[in-house]
A tleap script that builds the chain and sets N, CA, C and O, in Angstrom:
source leaprc.protein.ff14SB
mol = sequence {
  NMET VAL ALA GLU ALA ARG ARG ILE ALA ALA
  ASP ARG GLY THR SER LEU ASN GLN LEU VAL
  ARG ASP TYR LEU ASN GLU LEU THR ARG THR
  ASP ASP VAL GLU THR ILE ILE ARG GLY LEU
  ASP ALA MET TRP SER GLU ARG THR TYR ARG
  SER GLN GLY PRO TRP THR ARG GLU GLU ALA
  TYR GLU ARG CSER
}
set mol.1.N position { 0.820 -1.181 0.000 }
set mol.1.CA position { 0.000 0.000 0.000 }
set mol.1.C position { 0.874 1.258 0.000 }
set mol.1.O position { 0.613 2.182 -0.770 }
set mol.2.N position { 1.889 1.309 0.836 }
set mol.2.CA position { 2.771 2.469 0.898 }
set mol.2.C position { 3.555 2.599 -0.405 }
set mol.2.O position { 3.754 3.707 -0.903 }
set mol.3.N position { 3.996 1.479 -0.952 }
set mol.3.CA position { 4.753 1.508 -2.206 }
set mol.3.C position { 3.890 2.069 -3.332 }
set mol.3.O position { 4.373 2.842 -4.160 }
set mol.4.N position { 2.628 1.687 -3.365 }
set mol.4.CA position { 1.711 2.198 -4.388 }
set mol.4.C position { 1.480 3.696 -4.202 }
set mol.4.O position { 1.428 4.444 -5.179 }
set mol.5.N position { 1.342 4.131 -2.959 }
set mol.5.CA position { 1.165 5.558 -2.675 }
set mol.5.C position { 2.405 6.348 -3.075 }
set mol.5.O position { 2.290 7.460 -3.589 }
set mol.6.N position { 3.590 5.786 -2.843 }
set mol.6.CA position { 4.831 6.459 -3.262 }
set mol.6.C position { 4.898 6.570 -4.783 }
set mol.6.O position { 5.350 7.584 -5.315 }
set mol.7.N position { 4.450 5.530 -5.482 }
set mol.7.CA position { 4.450 5.561 -6.941 }
set mol.7.C position { 3.497 6.648 -7.451 }
set mol.7.O position { 3.822 7.378 -8.388 }
set mol.8.N position { 2.333 6.747 -6.834 }
set mol.8.CA position { 1.371 7.785 -7.218 }
set mol.8.C position { 1.952 9.165 -6.964 }
set mol.8.O position { 1.823 10.057 -7.802 }
set mol.9.N position { 2.594 9.347 -5.812 }
set mol.9.CA position { 3.218 10.636 -5.504 }
set mol.9.C position { 4.297 10.964 -6.521 }
set mol.9.O position { 4.388 12.102 -6.981 }
set mol.10.N position { 5.116 9.980 -6.879 }
set mol.10.CA position { 6.180 10.209 -7.873 }
set mol.10.C position { 5.585 10.561 -9.227 }
set mol.10.O position { 6.098 11.435 -9.926 }
set mol.11.N position { 4.503 9.884 -9.599 }
set mol.11.CA position { 3.831 10.201 -10.863 }
set mol.11.C position { 3.308 11.627 -10.883 }
set mol.11.O position { 3.247 12.259 -11.938 }
set mol.12.N position { 2.932 12.127 -9.721 }
set mol.12.CA position { 2.409 13.498 -9.611 }
set mol.12.C position { 3.513 14.525 -9.363 }
set mol.12.O position { 3.251 15.725 -9.275 }
set mol.13.N position { 4.740 14.043 -9.254 }
set mol.13.CA position { 5.868 14.949 -9.057 }
set mol.13.C position { 5.923 15.538 -7.666 }
set mol.13.O position { 6.327 16.687 -7.493 }
set mol.14.N position { 5.524 14.771 -6.677 }
set mol.14.CA position { 5.528 15.250 -5.299 }
set mol.14.C position { 5.992 14.131 -4.377 }
set mol.14.O position { 6.256 13.016 -4.826 }
set mol.15.N position { 6.089 14.435 -3.094 }
set mol.15.CA position { 6.490 13.408 -2.130 }
set mol.15.C position { 5.248 12.771 -1.515 }
set mol.15.O position { 4.151 13.327 -1.577 }
set mol.16.N position { 5.436 11.618 -0.932 }
set mol.16.CA position { 4.344 10.954 -0.226 }
set mol.16.C position { 3.873 11.831 0.928 }
set mol.16.O position { 2.675 11.939 1.187 }
set mol.17.N position { 4.815 12.449 1.611 }
set mol.17.CA position { 4.491 13.346 2.715 }
set mol.17.C position { 3.576 14.484 2.250 }
set mol.17.O position { 2.577 14.790 2.901 }
set mol.18.N position { 3.925 15.103 1.123 }
set mol.18.CA position { 3.117 16.206 0.602 }
set mol.18.C position { 1.756 15.710 0.143 }
set mol.18.O position { 0.751 16.400 0.312 }
set mol.19.N position { 1.721 14.536 -0.428 }
set mol.19.CA position { 0.459 13.945 -0.869 }
set mol.19.C position { -0.488 13.770 0.325 }
set mol.19.O position { -1.678 14.070 0.226 }
set mol.20.N position { 0.037 13.292 1.434 }
set mol.20.CA position { -0.769 13.115 2.643 }
set mol.20.C position { -1.207 14.471 3.189 }
set mol.20.O position { -2.365 14.636 3.573 }
set mol.21.N position { -0.295 15.444 3.229 }
set mol.21.CA position { -0.656 16.790 3.711 }
set mol.21.C position { -1.760 17.393 2.861 }
set mol.21.O position { -2.717 17.957 3.391 }
set mol.22.N position { -1.632 17.277 1.544 }
set mol.22.CA position { -2.660 17.814 0.648 }
set mol.22.C position { -4.009 17.146 0.887 }
set mol.22.O position { -5.047 17.807 0.902 }
set mol.23.N position { -3.981 15.835 1.074 }
set mol.23.CA position { -5.222 15.107 1.333 }
set mol.23.C position { -5.870 15.578 2.634 }
set mol.23.O position { -7.079 15.805 2.678 }
set mol.24.N position { -5.081 15.723 3.679 }
set mol.24.CA position { -5.630 16.158 4.964 }
set mol.24.C position { -6.150 17.591 4.903 }
set mol.24.O position { -7.180 17.905 5.501 }
set mol.25.N position { -5.447 18.454 4.189 }
set mol.25.CA position { -5.932 19.828 4.021 }
set mol.25.C position { -7.262 19.852 3.287 }
set mol.25.O position { -8.177 20.577 3.675 }
set mol.26.N position { -7.368 19.069 2.239 }
set mol.26.CA position { -8.615 19.005 1.479 }
set mol.26.C position { -9.741 18.436 2.337 }
set mol.26.O position { -10.871 18.922 2.288 }
set mol.27.N position { -9.436 17.429 3.104 }
set mol.27.CA position { -10.423 16.806 3.975 }
set mol.27.C position { -10.963 17.801 4.994 }
set mol.27.O position { -12.174 17.869 5.206 }
set mol.28.N position { -10.101 18.558 5.617 }
set mol.28.CA position { -10.550 19.511 6.629 }
set mol.28.C position { -11.195 20.737 6.003 }
set mol.28.O position { -12.101 21.319 6.598 }
set mol.29.N position { -10.760 21.139 4.832 }
set mol.29.CA position { -11.373 22.287 4.163 }
set mol.29.C position { -12.815 21.967 3.802 }
set mol.29.O position { -13.688 22.822 3.950 }
set mol.30.N position { -13.080 20.771 3.339 }
set mol.30.CA position { -14.439 20.364 2.991 }
set mol.30.C position { -15.342 20.439 4.212 }
set mol.30.O position { -16.473 20.916 4.120 }
set mol.31.N position { -14.852 19.972 5.349 }
set mol.31.CA position { -15.653 20.035 6.570 }
set mol.31.C position { -15.955 21.476 6.944 }
set mol.31.O position { -17.066 21.776 7.380 }
set mol.32.N position { -14.984 22.380 6.782 }
set mol.32.CA position { -15.211 23.780 7.100 }
set mol.32.C position { -16.293 24.375 6.207 }
set mol.32.O position { -17.158 25.112 6.683 }
set mol.33.N position { -16.249 24.064 4.934 }
set mol.33.CA position { -17.236 24.586 3.995 }
set mol.33.C position { -18.624 24.080 4.364 }
set mol.33.O position { -19.586 24.847 4.359 }
set mol.34.N position { -18.733 22.807 4.680 }
set mol.34.CA position { -20.032 22.248 5.053 }
set mol.34.C position { -20.567 22.891 6.330 }
set mol.34.O position { -21.769 23.131 6.445 }
set mol.35.N position { -19.694 23.168 7.281 }
set mol.35.CA position { -20.106 23.827 8.519 }
set mol.35.C position { -20.605 25.238 8.237 }
set mol.35.O position { -21.618 25.662 8.793 }
set mol.36.N position { -19.908 25.956 7.389 }
set mol.36.CA position { -20.311 27.317 7.028 }
set mol.36.C position { -21.666 27.296 6.332 }
set mol.36.O position { -22.533 28.114 6.636 }
set mol.37.N position { -21.849 26.377 5.411 }
set mol.37.CA position { -23.114 26.288 4.680 }
set mol.37.C position { -24.267 25.975 5.633 }
set mol.37.O position { -25.337 26.576 5.530 }
set mol.38.N position { -24.056 25.042 6.555 }
set mol.38.CA position { -25.110 24.729 7.533 }
set mol.38.C position { -25.441 25.957 8.377 }
set mol.38.O position { -26.610 26.220 8.659 }
set mol.39.N position { -24.426 26.704 8.777 }
set mol.39.CA position { -24.661 27.912 9.564 }
set mol.39.C position { -25.434 28.962 8.790 }
set mol.39.O position { -26.343 29.592 9.331 }
set mol.40.N position { -25.080 29.153 7.534 }
set mol.40.CA position { -25.797 30.126 6.704 }
set mol.40.C position { -27.234 29.688 6.470 }
set mol.40.O position { -28.151 30.508 6.525 }
set mol.41.N position { -27.436 28.397 6.210 }
set mol.41.CA position { -28.802 27.889 6.030 }
set mol.41.C position { -29.649 28.134 7.268 }
set mol.41.O position { -30.809 28.535 7.165 }
set mol.42.N position { -29.071 27.893 8.439 }
set mol.42.CA position { -29.799 28.123 9.690 }
set mol.42.C position { -30.123 29.602 9.861 }
set mol.42.O position { -31.235 29.951 10.255 }
set mol.43.N position { -29.168 30.465 9.569 }
set mol.43.CA position { -29.381 31.895 9.707 }
set mol.43.C position { -30.464 32.379 8.749 }
set mol.43.O position { -31.341 33.153 9.136 }
set mol.44.N position { -30.403 31.924 7.500 }
set mol.44.CA position { -31.381 32.363 6.504 }
set mol.44.C position { -32.771 31.813 6.786 }
set mol.44.O position { -33.765 32.428 6.399 }
set mol.45.N position { -32.859 30.669 7.451 }
set mol.45.CA position { -34.175 30.123 7.752 }
set mol.45.C position { -34.856 30.895 8.881 }
set mol.45.O position { -36.080 30.854 9.007 }
set mol.46.N position { -34.073 31.598 9.699 }
set mol.46.CA position { -34.622 32.357 10.814 }
set mol.46.C position { -35.119 33.739 10.403 }
set mol.46.O position { -36.007 34.289 11.055 }
set mol.47.N position { -34.576 34.299 9.358 }
set mol.47.CA position { -34.915 35.664 8.951 }
set mol.47.C position { -35.080 35.753 7.451 }
set mol.47.O position { -34.601 34.905 6.699 }
set mol.48.N position { -35.760 36.788 7.041 }
set mol.48.CA position { -35.850 37.105 5.624 }
set mol.48.C position { -34.961 38.312 5.385 }
set mol.48.O position { -35.135 39.359 6.008 }
set mol.49.N position { -34.018 38.158 4.489 }
set mol.49.CA position { -33.098 39.249 4.176 }
set mol.49.C position { -33.482 39.830 2.825 }
set mol.49.O position { -33.493 39.138 1.807 }
set mol.50.N position { -33.790 41.093 2.841 }
set mol.50.CA position { -34.154 41.771 1.600 }
set mol.50.C position { -33.304 43.027 1.471 }
set mol.50.O position { -32.942 43.659 2.464 }
set mol.51.N position { -33.004 43.363 0.268 }
set mol.51.CA position { -32.219 44.579 0.033 }
set mol.51.C position { -33.149 45.785 0.077 }
set mol.51.O position { -34.372 45.652 0.015 }
set mol.52.N position { -32.545 46.954 0.185 }
set mol.52.CA position { -33.310 48.196 0.209 }
set mol.52.C position { -33.412 48.798 -1.185 }
set mol.52.O position { -33.937 49.900 -1.345 }
set mol.53.N position { -32.917 48.090 -2.195 }
set mol.53.CA position { -32.881 48.590 -3.563 }
set mol.53.C position { -34.272 48.857 -4.109 }
set mol.53.O position { -35.233 48.832 -3.340 }
set mol.54.N position { -34.419 49.102 -5.361 }
set mol.54.CA position { -33.344 49.007 -6.357 }
set mol.54.C position { -32.449 50.236 -6.321 }
set mol.54.O position { -32.877 51.338 -5.978 }
set mol.55.N position { -31.194 50.012 -6.687 }
set mol.55.CA position { -30.223 51.074 -6.715 }
set mol.55.C position { -29.858 51.403 -8.158 }
set mol.55.O position { -30.004 50.588 -9.069 }
set mol.56.N position { -29.382 52.624 -8.323 }
set mol.56.CA position { -28.839 52.982 -9.626 }
set mol.56.C position { -27.455 52.333 -9.738 }
set mol.56.O position { -26.921 51.853 -8.738 }
set mol.57.N position { -26.878 52.311 -10.914 }
set mol.57.CA position { -25.546 51.730 -11.112 }
set mol.57.C position { -24.525 52.450 -10.245 }
set mol.57.O position { -23.650 51.813 -9.658 }
set mol.58.N position { -24.626 53.766 -10.160 }
set mol.58.CA position { -23.668 54.537 -9.371 }
set mol.58.C position { -23.787 54.174 -7.877 }
set mol.58.O position { -22.771 54.054 -7.191 }
set mol.59.N position { -25.001 54.002 -7.379 }
set mol.59.CA position { -25.174 53.632 -5.976 }
set mol.59.C position { -24.622 52.237 -5.709 }
set mol.59.O position { -24.041 51.992 -4.652 }
set mol.60.N position { -24.795 51.340 -6.642 }
set mol.60.CA position { -24.261 49.977 -6.480 }
set mol.60.C position { -22.748 50.003 -6.411 }
set mol.60.O position { -22.162 49.298 -5.591 }
set mol.61.N position { -22.101 50.797 -7.251 }
set mol.61.CA position { -20.635 50.899 -7.220 }
set mol.61.C position { -20.151 51.539 -5.919 }
set mol.61.O position { -19.098 51.168 -5.400 }
set mol.62.N position { -20.915 52.499 -5.390 }
set mol.62.CA position { -20.534 53.127 -4.137 }
set mol.62.C position { -20.591 52.135 -2.973 }
set mol.62.O position { -19.816 52.253 -2.025 }
set mol.63.N position { -21.496 51.165 -3.037 }
set mol.63.CA position { -21.653 50.183 -1.964 }
set mol.63.C position { -20.575 49.113 -1.993 }
set mol.63.O position { -20.317 48.469 -0.976 }
set mol.64.N position { -19.945 48.914 -3.139 }
set mol.64.CA position { -18.940 47.832 -3.239 }
set mol.64.C position { -17.590 48.276 -2.780 }
set mol.64.O position { -16.642 47.491 -2.801 }
savepdb mol mol.pdb
quit
């Protein structure tokens, strides 16, 4: 299993160590995104958010 992982890392031009780090970073980043989405869904379900518009193009640029 380790030999196969080393071969994959070599094929990708990286080390096995970096391959594992990248995998763990991706794994934890996905969890963070899912947590954020759940939080936003909960927040949006509690309130209705509406803009005060419509705005002119100039007002929209001033707000950004």
